[in-house]
C-alpha positions in Angstrom: 127.0 132.1 174.7 125.4 135.5 174.2 128.6 136.7 172.6 128.6 133.8 170.2 125.0 134.3 169.3 125.7 137.9 168.5 128.6 136.9 166.2 126.4 134.4 164.4 123.6 136.9 163.9 126.1 139.5 162.6 127.6 137.1 160.0 124.1 136.0 158.9 123.0 139.6 158.4 126.2 140.4 156.4 125.7 137.4 154.1 122.0 138.2 153.7 122.8 141.8 152.7 125.3 140.6 150.1 122.8 138.2 148.7 120.2 141.0 148.5 122.7 143.3 146.7 123.4 140.4 144.3 119.7 140.0 143.5 119.5 143.7 142.7 122.0 143.5 139.9 125.5 142.9 141.2 125.5 139.1 141.8 123.0 136.7 140.3 121.9 133.6 142.1 122.5 130.2 140.6 119.5 127.9 140.4 120.7 124.3 140.0 117.7 122.1 139.4 119.5 118.8 139.8 120.3 116.2 137.2 116.7 115.5 136.1 115.6 118.0 133.5 111.9 118.9 133.2 110.1 117.2 130.3 112.3 114.2 130.1 109.9 111.9 131.9 108.0 111.7 128.7 111.1 110.2 127.0 111.4 107.7 129.8 107.8 106.6 129.1 108.8 105.7 125.6 111.9 103.7 126.5 112.1 102.2 123.0 112.1 105.6 121.2 115.6 106.1 119.7 114.7 109.3 117.8 116.1 111.4 120.6 119.0 113.7 121.2 119.7 112.4 124.7 121.5 109.4 126.2 119.5 106.4 127.2 118.9 107.9 130.6 116.9 110.7 128.9 118.9 113.3 130.8 122.3 113.9 129.3 122.2 115.7 125.9 124.1 114.2 123.0 126.6 116.9 121.9 128.5 115.0 119.3 128.5 111.6 117.6 131.4 109.5 116.2 130.8 106.5 114.0 133.1 103.7 112.8 133.1 100.2 111.3 135.4 97.2 111.7 137.7 96.5 108.8 140.9 94.5 108.0 143.1 96.9 109.9 140.8 96.7 112.9 143.4 96.0 115.7 145.4 99.1 115.0 142.4 101.3 114.6 140.8 99.8 117.7 143.9 100.6 119.7 143.7 104.2 118.5 140.0 104.4 119.4 140.7 103.1 122.9 143.4 105.6 123.6 141.4 108.4 122.1 138.2 107.7 124.0 140.2 107.2 127.2 141.7 110.6 126.8 138.3 112.1 126.0 137.0 110.8 129.3 140.1 112.2 131.1 139.2 115.6 129.5 135.8 115.3 131.3 133.6 114.2 128.4 131.0 111.4 129.0 130.6 108.7 126.4 127.9 106.2 125.5 128.4 103.5 122.8 125.8 102.0 120.5 126.7 98.5 119.3 126.5 97.6 115.6 123.8 95.1 116.3 121.5 98.0 117.3 122.2 100.0 114.1 120.1 99.8 111.0 122.9 98.4 108.7 124.3 96.0 111.4 127.9 97.1 110.8 128.2 100.7 112.1 129.2 101.6 115.7 128.1 104.9 117.2 129.8 106.7 120.0 127.7 109.5 121.7 129.4 112.3 123.5 128.1 114.5 126.3 129.9 117.5 127.8 128.9 118.1 131.5 128.7 121.5 133.0 132.3 121.6 134.4 133.7 120.9 130.9 131.5 123.4 129.2 132.3 126.1 131.8 136.1 125.4 131.5 136.2 125.7 127.8 133.7 128.5 127.5 136.3 130.4 129.7 139.1 129.3 127.3 137.2 130.3 124.2 135.9 133.5 125.7 132.4 132.7 124.8 130.1 135.6 125.5 127.1 134.9 127.7 124.3 137.2 129.2 124.8 139.0 132.5 122.0 141.5 132.4 118.8 142.2 130.4 119.3 145.0 128.0 117.9 148.3 129.3 118.2 150.1 125.9 114.7 151.0 124.6 113.6 149.3 121.4 113.8 151.2 118.2 110.7 153.1 117.3 108.5 151.7 114.7 109.1 153.1 111.2 106.1 154.9 109.6 104.0 152.6 107.4 105.9 149.6 108.8 102.6 147.7 108.6 103.1 147.6 104.8 106.0 145.1 105.4 104.0 142.8 107.6 103.2 140.3 104.9 107.0 139.8 104.4 107.8 139.1 108.0 107.8 135.8 109.8 106.2 135.3 113.3 108.0 137.1 116.1 109.0 133.8 117.8 110.8 132.7 114.6 112.5 136.0 113.7 113.7 136.8 117.3 113.4 133.8 119.6 115.7 135.3 122.3 115.4 138.5 124.4 118.1 141.1 124.3 120.9 140.8 126.9 124.1 142.6 127.7 126.9 140.0 127.4 130.4 139.5 128.6 133.1 136.8 128.0 132.4 133.9 130.3 134.6 133.5 133.4 134.4 130.3 135.3 135.6 132.0 138.5 132.7 134.5 138.3 129.7 132.2 137.6 127.6 134.2 140.0 128.0 137.3 137.8 126.1 135.8 134.9 122.4 135.0 134.4 122.4 131.3 134.9 118.9 130.0 135.5 119.7 126.4 134.5 123.1 125.0 134.0 121.8 122.3 131.6 120.3 124.8 129.2 122.6 127.8 129.7 124.8 126.9 126.7 122.7 126.3 123.5 123.4 123.2 121.4 125.4 125.2 118.8 127.8 126.4 121.6 128.0 122.9 123.1 129.0 121.2 119.8 131.5 123.9 119.1 133.2 123.3 122.5 133.1 119.5 122.1 134.6 119.8 118.6 137.4 122.0 120.0 138.2 119.2 122.5 138.0 116.6 119.8 140.5 118.4 117.5 143.1 118.6 120.3 142.6 115.3 122.1 145.6 113.0 121.5 145.4 109.3 120.8 148.9 108.2 121.9 149.7 106.4 125.1 150.9 108.3 128.2 154.4 106.7 128.0 154.8 107.6 124.3 154.1 111.3 123.6 153.8 111.5 119.8 152.6 115.0 119.1 151.5 114.1 115.5 148.9 111.7 116.9 146.4 114.3 117.9 142.9 115.2 116.8 139.7 113.8 115.3 140.7 115.1 111.8 143.6 112.7 111.6 141.5 109.8 112.9 139.0 110.6 110.2 141.7 110.7 107.5 143.2 107.4 108.5 139.8 105.7 108.7 139.8 105.1 112.5 136.4 106.9 112.5 134.2 107.2 109.5 132.4 110.4 110.6 132.0 113.0 113.3 129.0 115.3 113.6 126.6 117.0 115.9 123.0 116.0 115.8 120.0 117.8 114.3 117.4 118.4 117.1 114.5 116.7 115.3 113.1 115.6 111.9 112.6 118.5 109.5 109.1 117.5 108.6 107.7 117.3 112.2 108.4 118.5 115.7 110.3 116.5 118.3 108.2 114.6 120.8 110.2 115.9 123.7 108.6 119.2 124.9 112.0 120.4 126.1 113.4 120.3 122.6 112.8 123.6 120.7 112.5 121.8 117.3 114.5 124.6 115.6 115.2 122.4 112.5 111.4 122.0 111.9 110.8 125.8 112.3 113.7 126.5 109.9 112.3 124.1 107.3 108.7 125.4 107.7 109.5 129.1 107.6 112.8 129.3 105.7 113.7 126.3 103.5 110.5 126.0 101.5 110.3 127.9 98.2 106.8 129.2 99.0 108.4 131.4 101.6 110.6 133.2 99.0 108.9 136.6 99.8 109.5 136.3 103.5 112.5 137.6 105.4 115.0 135.2 106.6 115.0 134.2 110.3 118.7 135.2 110.7 118.7 135.0 114.5 117.4 131.4 114.4 119.9 130.5 111.6 122.7 131.9 113.7 121.5 130.1 116.8 121.2 126.7 115.1 124.1 126.8 112.6 126.5 129.3 114.1 127.6 132.8 113.2 129.7 131.8 110.1 126.8 130.3 108.3 124.4 133.0 109.6 126.6 135.8 108.2 126.6 134.1 104.7 122.8 134.0 104.6 122.7 137.6 105.9 125.0 138.7 103.1 123.2 136.7 100.4 119.8 138.0 101.5 121.1 141.6 101.6 122.7 141.2 98.1 119.4 139.9 96.8 117.5 142.8 98.3 119.9 145.3 96.7 119.6 143.5 93.4 116.0 144.5 93.3 116.8 148.2 92.8 119.4 147.4 90.1 116.9 145.1 88.4 114.2 147.7 88.4 116.5 150.3 86.8 117.7 147.7 84.3 114.2 146.9 83.2 113.4 150.7 82.9 116.4 151.1 80.6 115.4 148.1 78.5 111.8 149.4 78.3 113.2 152.7 77.1 115.0 150.8 74.3 111.7 149.1 73.4 109.7 152.3 73.5 112.2 154.2 71.4 112.2 151.4 68.8 110.4 153.4 66.2 112.6 156.5 66.7 115.7 154.5 65.7 116.6 156.3 62.5 119.9 154.4 62.1 118.2 151.0 62.0 115.5 152.3 59.6 118.2 153.4 57.2 119.9 150.0 57.4 116.6 148.3 56.7 115.5 150.7 54.0 115.8 148.9 50.5 116.6 152.3 49.0 119.5 153.0 51.4 120.8 149.8 53.1 119.6 147.7 50.2 121.7 149.7 47.8 124.9 149.5 49.8 127.2 146.6 49.0 129.6 145.7 51.8 133.1 144.1 51.5 133.5 140.4 52.2 134.0 139.4 55.8 136.5 136.7 55.0 138.9 135.8 52.2 137.8 133.8 49.1 134.9 132.0 50.6 132.9 135.1 51.7 131.0 137.1 49.1 129.7 140.6 49.0 126.6 141.4 51.1 124.0 144.0 51.3 123.8 146.2 54.3 120.1 145.6 54.9 120.9 142.0 55.6 121.8 143.1 59.1 118.4 144.8 59.7 117.3 142.4 62.5 120.6 142.5 64.4 120.5 146.3 64.2 117.0 146.4 65.8 118.2 144.0 68.4 121.3 146.0 69.2 119.2 149.1 69.7 117.4 147.4 72.7 120.6 147.5 74.7 122.7 150.2 72.9 120.8 153.4 73.4 121.0 156.6 75.5 119.8 154.7 78.6 123.0 152.6 78.4 125.2 155.5 79.6 122.9 156.3 82.4 122.6 152.7 83.5 126.4 152.2 83.5 126.9 155.2 85.8 124.0 154.1 88.0 125.6 150.6 88.5 128.9 152.2 89.4 127.1 154.1 92.2 124.9 151.1 93.1 128.0 149.0 93.7 129.2 151.6 96.2 125.9 151.7 98.0 125.7 148.0 98.2 129.2 147.7 99.8 128.6 150.6 102.2 125.2 149.5 103.3 126.5 146.0 103.8 129.1 147.4 106.1 126.4 148.9 108.2 124.3 145.8 108.2 127.4 143.8 109.1 128.2 146.1 112.0 124.6 145.7 113.3 124.9 141.9 113.1 128.3 142.0 114.9 126.6 143.8 117.8 123.5 141.7 117.9 125.4 138.4 117.6 128.2 139.4 120.2 131.0 139.5 117.6 132.2 143.0 118.3 135.2 142.0 120.4 135.6 138.6 118.8 139.1 137.9 117.7 139.3 135.5 114.8 142.7 134.5 115.9 141.2 132.7 118.8 139.6 130.2 116.5 140.9 130.7 113.0 144.6 131.2 113.7 145.1 127.7 115.2 147.8 125.6 113.6 146.5 123.1 111.2 147.1 119.4 112.0 148.5 118.9 108.5 151.1 121.6 109.2 152.3 120.0 112.4 152.5 116.6 110.6 154.4 117.7 107.5 156.8 120.2 109.2 159.5 118.2 111.0 161.5 121.2 112.1 160.7 122.9 115.4 161.7 126.3 116.8 160.9 128.4 119.9 157.9 130.8 119.6 159.1 134.0 121.3 155.6 134.9 122.3 154.4 131.6 123.9 157.9 130.4 124.7 157.0 127.0 123.4 158.5 125.0 120.6 156.3 124.8 117.5 156.7 123.3 114.0 157.8 125.5 111.2 158.5 125.3 107.5 162.1 126.3 106.5 162.4 129.3 104.2 164.0 127.4 101.2 161.2 124.9 101.3 158.6 127.6 101.5 160.1 129.5 98.5 160.3 126.3 96.4 156.7 125.5 97.2 155.6 129.0 96.4 157.4 129.0 93.1 155.8 125.7 92.1 152.4 126.9 93.1 152.8 130.1 91.1 154.1 128.2 88.0 151.1 125.9 88.2 148.6 128.8 88.4 150.4 130.5 85.5 150.3 127.3 83.4 146.5 126.9 83.9 145.9 130.6 83.2 147.8 130.2 79.9 145.8 127.1 79.2 142.6 129.2 79.5 144.0 131.8 77.1 144.9 129.0 74.7 141.4 127.7 74.8 140.0 131.2 74.2 142.3 131.5 71.2 140.9 128.2 69.9 137.4 129.4 70.3 138.3 132.6 68.4 139.8 130.5 65.6 136.6 128.4 65.6 134.5 131.6 65.2 136.6 132.6 62.2 136.5 129.2 60.6 132.8 128.7 61.1 131.9 132.0 59.7 133.9 131.2 56.5 132.1 127.8 56.4 128.7 129.5 56.5 129.8 131.8 53.7 131.1 128.8 51.7 127.8 126.9 52.0 125.8 129.9 50.8 128.2 131.3 48.2 126.0 130.4 45.3 123.0 132.3 46.8 121.9 135.7 45.4 123.7 138.6 46.9 120.7 140.0 48.7 120.1 136.8 50.6 123.6 135.6 51.2 123.7 136.6 54.8 120.6 134.9 55.9 120.5 131.4 57.5 116.8 130.5 57.4 114.8 133.7 57.7 116.0 135.3 60.9 119.5 134.1 62.0 122.5 135.7 60.4 125.9 134.0 60.3 127.3 136.4 62.8 124.5 135.5 65.3 124.8 131.7 64.6 128.6 131.9 65.0 128.4 133.9 68.2 125.8 131.6 69.8 127.6 128.3 68.9 131.0 129.8 70.0 129.5 130.9 73.3 128.1 127.5 73.9 131.4 125.8 73.2 133.2 128.3 75.4 130.8 127.6 78.2 131.4 123.8 78.0 135.2 124.5 78.0 134.7 126.7 81.1 132.9 123.9 82.9 135.6 121.3 82.0 138.5 123.6 83.0 136.7 124.6 86.2 136.2 121.0 87.2 139.8 120.2 86.6 141.2 123.3 88.3 139.3 122.8 91.5 141.3 119.7 92.2 144.5 121.4 91.1 143.9 124.4 93.3 143.3 122.3 96.4 146.4 120.2 95.6 148.7 123.2 95.2 147.3 124.8 98.3 147.9 121.6 100.3 151.4 121.5 98.8 152.1 125.0 100.2 151.3 123.7 103.7 149.6 126.8 105.1 150.1 127.2 108.8 146.5 128.1 109.9 143.0 127.5 108.8 142.5 131.1 108.0 145.7 131.3 105.9 144.6 128.1 104.0 141.2 129.5 103.3 142.5 132.8 102.0 145.1 131.2 99.8 142.6 128.9 98.2 140.1 131.7 97.8 142.6 133.9 95.9 143.7 131.0 93.6 140.2 129.9 92.8 138.9 133.4 92.2 141.9 134.3 89.9 141.3 131.2 87.9 137.6 131.6 87.7 138.0 135.3 86.8 140.1 134.4 83.8 138.0 131.4 82.9 134.5 133.0 83.0 135.3 136.5 81.9 138.1 136.2 79.3 135.7 135.5 76.4 133.6 138.5 77.3 136.7 140.6 77.5 137.6 139.5 74.0 134.2 140.4 72.5 134.1 143.7 74.4 137.6 145.1 73.9 139.3 143.2 71.1 136.8 142.0 68.5 136.5 144.5 65.6 139.3 146.7 66.9 142.3 145.3 64.9 140.7 144.5 61.5 142.6 146.7 59.1 140.9 147.6 55.8 140.5 146.0 52.4 143.8 145.2 50.8 145.6 145.4 54.2 143.7 143.1 56.6 145.0 141.9 59.9 145.2 138.2 60.6 145.0 136.2 63.8 148.2 134.2 63.4 149.7 136.0 60.4 148.7 135.7 56.8 149.6 132.1 56.5 146.7 131.2 58.8 144.2 132.8 56.5 142.0 133.6 59.6 141.2 137.3 59.3 140.3 139.1 62.5 136.6 139.4 63.2 134.7 142.5 62.3 131.8 143.9 64.2 128.4 144.3 62.6 127.4 147.8 61.4 125.6 148.3 64.7 128.7 147.5 66.8 129.7 144.4 68.8 127.4 145.1 71.8 124.7 142.7 70.7 127.4 139.9 70.5 128.6 140.8 74.0 125.1 140.6 75.2 124.7 137.1 73.6 127.9 135.9 75.2 127.0 137.3 78.6 123.5 135.8 78.5 124.6 132.3 77.5 127.5 132.1 80.0 125.7 133.7 82.9 122.4 132.0 82.5 124.1 128.7 81.7 126.2 128.9 84.8 123.2 129.6 87.0 121.2 126.8 85.5 124.0 124.3 85.9 124.7 125.5 89.5 121.0 125.1 90.5 120.9 121.6 88.9 124.0 120.6 90.9 122.7 122.1 94.1 119.1 121.0 94.0 118.3 118.2 91.6 121.3 116.0 92.1 121.2 116.0 96.0 117.5 115.5 95.8 117.9 112.4 93.6 120.8 111.1 95.6 119.1 111.4 98.9 115.6 110.4 97.8 116.0 106.9 99.1 117.5 108.0 102.4 114.6 110.5 103.0 112.1 107.8 102.1 113.7 105.4 104.5 113.7 108.1 107.2 110.0 108.7 106.8 109.0 105.0 106.6 111.1 103.7 109.5 109.5 103.5 112.9 111.0 106.0 115.4 111.7 103.2 117.9 114.3 101.6 115.6 115.7 104.4 113.4 117.7 106.5 115.7 118.5 110.2 115.4 122.2 109.6 115.0 121.6 107.1 112.2 119.3 109.5 110.4 122.0 112.2 110.4 124.7 109.7 109.5 122.9 109.0 106.2 122.9 112.7 105.3 125.7 114.4 103.4 128.7 115.7 105.3 129.1 119.5 105.2 132.8 119.9 104.2 135.1 122.7 105.0 134.6 124.0 101.4 130.8 124.2 101.7 130.5 127.9 102.2 133.6 128.5 100.0 131.8 127.3 96.8 128.6 129.2 97.8 130.5 132.5 98.1 132.5 131.8 94.9 129.3 131.3 92.9 127.8 134.5 94.1 131.0 136.6 93.6 131.3 135.3 90.0 127.7 136.3 89.4 128.5 139.7 91.0 131.2 140.1 88.4 128.8 139.4 85.6 126.3 142.0 86.7 128.9 144.7 87.3 131.8 144.3 84.9 129.7 144.0 81.7 126.3 145.3 82.8 126.4 148.1 80.3 125.9 145.6 77.5 123.0 143.7 79.2 120.8 145.8 81.5 118.6 142.7 82.2 121.6 140.9 83.9 120.5 142.1 87.4 117.0 140.8 86.8 118.3 137.4 85.9 120.6 137.5 89.0 117.6 138.5 91.2 115.5 135.6 90.0 118.4 133.2 90.5 119.2 134.5 94.0 115.6 134.3 95.2 115.9 130.6 94.2 119.4 130.3 95.6 118.5 131.4 99.1 115.8 128.8 99.3 117.9 126.0 97.6 120.7 126.6 100.0 118.3 126.7 103.0 116.7 123.5 101.8 120.2 121.8 101.5 121.3 122.9 104.9 118.0 121.8 106.5 117.3 118.5 104.8 120.4 117.2 102.9 123.3 118.0 105.2 124.4 116.9 108.6 124.3 119.7 111.1 127.6 121.7 110.7 129.8 122.4 113.7 129.0 126.0 114.8 131.8 128.4 113.9 132.2 132.1 114.5 133.0 134.8 111.9 132.8 138.5 112.0 132.4 139.1 108.3 132.6 137.4 104.9 136.4 137.2 105.0 138.6 137.6 101.9 135.5 137.9 99.7 135.0 141.5 101.0 138.3 142.6 99.4 137.5 140.8 96.2 134.2 142.5 95.9 135.9 145.9 96.4 138.3 145.2 93.6 135.6 144.0 91.3 133.6 147.1 92.1 136.4 149.4 91.2 137.2 147.5 88.0 133.6 147.5 87.0 133.6 151.3 86.6 136.6 151.1 84.2 135.1 148.2 82.1 131.7 149.8 81.7 133.3 153.1 80.7 135.3 151.3 78.0 132.3 149.2 76.9 130.2 152.4 76.3 133.1 154.1 74.6 134.6 151.4 72.4 132.1 148.5 72.2 128.9 150.5 71.9 128.2 152.7 69.0 127.0 155.5 71.2 130.0 157.9 71.0 130.2 157.9 67.1 126.5 158.6 66.9 126.7 161.5 69.3 129.7 163.0 67.5 127.8 162.7 64.2 124.7 164.2 65.8 126.4 167.3 67.2 129.3 167.8 64.8 128.9 166.2 61.4 125.1 166.0 60.6 124.2 167.9 57.4 121.9 170.9 57.7 120.9 173.0 60.6 118.6 170.5 62.3 120.4 167.9 64.6 119.3 164.5 63.3 120.7 161.1 62.8 119.7 160.9 59.1 122.7 160.0 56.9 124.7 158.5 59.8 125.0 155.1 58.2 126.5 156.5 55.0 128.7 158.8 57.0 130.1 155.8 59.0 131.1 153.8 56.0 134.2 154.1 53.8 134.6 153.1 50.2 137.2 150.9 48.6 138.1 150.4 44.9 137.5 146.7 44.6 139.8 146.5 41.6 142.8 147.3 43.9 142.1 144.4 46.3 144.8 141.7 46.3 143.9 138.4 44.7 144.1 136.5 48.0 141.3 138.7 49.4 139.3 138.7 46.2 135.9 136.9 46.4 134.7 134.6 43.7 131.8 137.0 42.9 132.4 140.7 42.7 130.6 144.0 42.6 132.0 147.5 42.5 132.2 149.7 44.5 132.2 148.1 48.0 132.0 149.6 51.5 133.5 148.8 54.9 133.0 150.1 58.4 135.6 152.7 59.1 136.5 156.4 58.8 139.1 156.5 55.9 139.6 158.7 52.9 138.1 157.3 49.6 140.2 156.0 46.7 141.6 158.8 44.6 142.2 161.1 47.6 145.7 162.3 48.2 145.4 160.5 51.7 143.4 157.6 50.4 142.7 154.8 52.9 144.2 156.8 55.8 142.0 157.9 58.8 139.9 161.0 58.4 139.7 163.8 60.9 136.3 162.5 62.0 138.0 159.3 63.2 140.4 161.3 65.5 137.5 163.4 66.8 135.6 160.2 67.7 138.7 158.7 69.3 139.2 161.9 71.4 135.5 161.9 72.4 135.8 158.3 73.5 138.8 159.0 75.6 137.2 162.1 77.1 134.0 160.1 77.9 136.1 157.5 79.7 137.9 160.1 81.8 134.8 162.0 82.6 132.6 159.0 83.4 135.3 157.4 85.6 136.0 160.7 87.5 132.3 161.4 88.0 131.5 157.9 89.2 134.6 157.7 91.5 133.9 161.1 93.0 130.3 160.0 93.7 131.5 156.7 95.1 134.0 158.3 97.5 131.5 160.9 98.5 128.9 158.3 99.2 131.4 156.1 101.1 132.4 159.2 103.2 128.8 160.2 103.8 127.6 156.8 105.0 129.3 155.7 108.2 130.4 152.1 108.4 128.8 151.6 111.8 125.4 153.1 112.6 125.3 155.7 115.4 122.9 153.7 117.5 125.1 150.6 117.2 128.1 152.7 118.4 126.0 153.9 121.4 124.9 150.3 122.2 128.5 149.1 122.1 129.7 151.9 124.4 126.8 151.3 126.7 127.5 147.6 127.0 131.2 148.1 127.6 130.5 150.6 130.3 128.0 148.3 132.0 130.5 145.4 131.8 133.1 147.4 133.6 130.7 148.8 136.1 129.1 145.5 137.0 132.4 143.7 137.2 133.7 146.4 139.5 130.6 146.1 141.7 130.9 142.4 141.6 134.5 142.5 142.8 133.7 145.0 145.5 130.8 142.9 146.9 132.9 139.8 146.6 135.7 141.5 148.6 133.1 142.7 151.2 131.9 139.1 151.6 135.4 137.8 152.0 136.3 140.4 154.6 133.1 139.8 156.5 133.7 136.0 156.5 137.2 136.6 157.7 135.9 139.0 160.4 133.3 136.4 161.4 136.0 133.7 161.7 138.3 136.0 163.7 135.6 137.0 166.1 134.4 133.5 166.4 138.0 132.4 167.2 138.3 135.1 169.9 134.9 134.0 171.4 135.9 130.4 171.4 139.3 131.2 173.0 137.5 133.1 175.8 135.1 130.2 176.3 138.0 127.8 176.4 139.7 130.0 179.0 136.6 130.1 181.2 136.2 126.4 180.9 139.9 125.8 181.9 139.5 128.2 184.8 136.4 126.3 186.0 138.2 123.0 185.6 141.1 124.4 187.6 138.8 125.6 190.3 
């Protein structure tokens, strides 16, 4: 007996020492508080309250909701639902049904789903979800000097950072003691719970056990064939007031109060709370949008400075003064801008457009174009650093997108009848034969090419409209005196009126083609049958961006690089479709085409932003006004939480896709053509300040809660932004060189000005060439004539041995333009590469934190395994010694019996 007592005491001491070591960091105790959660008795008091996120027992959390209605094909769908729900229960999920008699519309059934601890632990292990195992021991960053100045822009601490910092590791069900688990029921947040349940729903079959039909799998197919009408996780409360249950954190309410209201536009976004509530994929979008908006502030300030410089140097614009001077510009008669219908015109009729052009076409334009080339690099490099910081803070460092994104799409499995062995998994999987894949790819490419050609055809039609409308203006006013022939009213010239109306028509065509192509792009992407969700999203992204790039930017490319470049000269004009069309190519105004490019950019960019905001804000607000009113007026005891969310809009798989696409198109406007419109970043800044809050308002009030999804970065959009950034350097260099009048003015100032003093006096006369109007062909001859006439070019005058050929000054200007392009591109690219090399993609402290966490994971896992092995050995020792002691006792007892 003494021996047995000694063994028991020894085993107890060993176990106690192991537990003590665990409490000091190696093994963490599990505290299971039972099935009844604190704070739920209050729900039980209000037994009739249905505005809850718990089952009727007030204990089990609703992780997902399915809804359906009875219809004509009810028997077949009911059979699918029975099999599906039976398989869900076999997978460990717990279900609770709501009859249609209890719903508000008396026709919709609701199925509530709860995932118990065992299911969550199992699939958290499968999905390698990171969970905390130790509180972070890395000291907080020191406060930045004058950080108090940013205090008005910050939200309360509990909203900005609701969770303490932890070191995390992928969850392992066999090592639950290793992790910090205080309460199993609250260990996994709701976003993780709905992600796990959705993972199960997408892989749960609905065929019978005796008939294994692999194509009958997943909630997506059940939604497509109408078996279920919707599937969604629940919001945690109403957005306009907190939940009654004290256990509920009311995160939706805090998001609406501190994030979704426009009055909070100057506050920082609660990114951690957004990530916690909506998941990392949506969180990374708002982080990128917020960072992009912050960086736009610096570009907008510099653009305003350049614009103010143009305004302040207004009086020093000698070129415009000469154009407006009745003794200079008023005495110069210009050649007609179209055949027959157009008459001669005085140079001073372009006085207003010349002043307007100076606001954007001045010495600051060159500086701003180079600044934006560097700004783009800084934006992309600093975003990489911000992204790396978020990856660490949100436990995405070792996240492999293949775990979630590279899963075979159900549509791929359904449409691909062929099967082959996967050499890696050694399992048969569906595949698309190579001939079929090639045929689908060719059809897809031909469709994209056809629609691209259709856009080009529409742009050609708009150009033809411009030429015809200008001739019509001239025809209407052909009987006016020569000095007033170019004025429509008192301020608007035919060039400006034509440019504005053509831009508006072009914008309408853009919207129509965009609406049609969206459906075409989805159709051809579906027709290609991409294998994975990531492949599907990338293919659709590239198709949509290529189309939108041509659709939105082609008209601006025409004005910037083609208009006024292929005009010819009097007697030898160039025509759009040949001489038979009688549509002469457009000429630029004496001040250049930059002001027309500015007009085009302003109308298309501002119009797109206005239409986008109307679609995103006003239409959903009008559509959901009645549902919101009903939600506020219904008593909580009858209008359930699942019904309230059911009446909201569904967040589709293309939700974030269109948000990214809108911002990337805007990014192209403010980078590709920003040299012509320095105020473009300011417009984009105002739009994005509104965009952040409109998107937040939509997510918080108008959409059902999306299924949480992980993403390390912004995906394929990152590469698109890099391409646009590189292309923007080239386009802005060409705009300054060929669209702006900057280089010809500089060449005249430093090489061709008369006298010893460098001045712009005489530039207008120097930039014009003369033509003997008596030599003009009859087809080009206007109905009213004056002699001589001028045109914008550098050609020898009539009577010269090289008459009407380019002068040496033309070639000097051309050489200066090419030299400027080469120098600007090389300077900007060298600075870009130097800045990219100088700024590391991952901050030094983030690298240190990552290394520290990996080290601690390995160390703590090693200690855990060692302590676990000690405990197993001690238990086996206890058992062996106990066996020996019992055998001795048994031997003594037998001996006594024998005696």
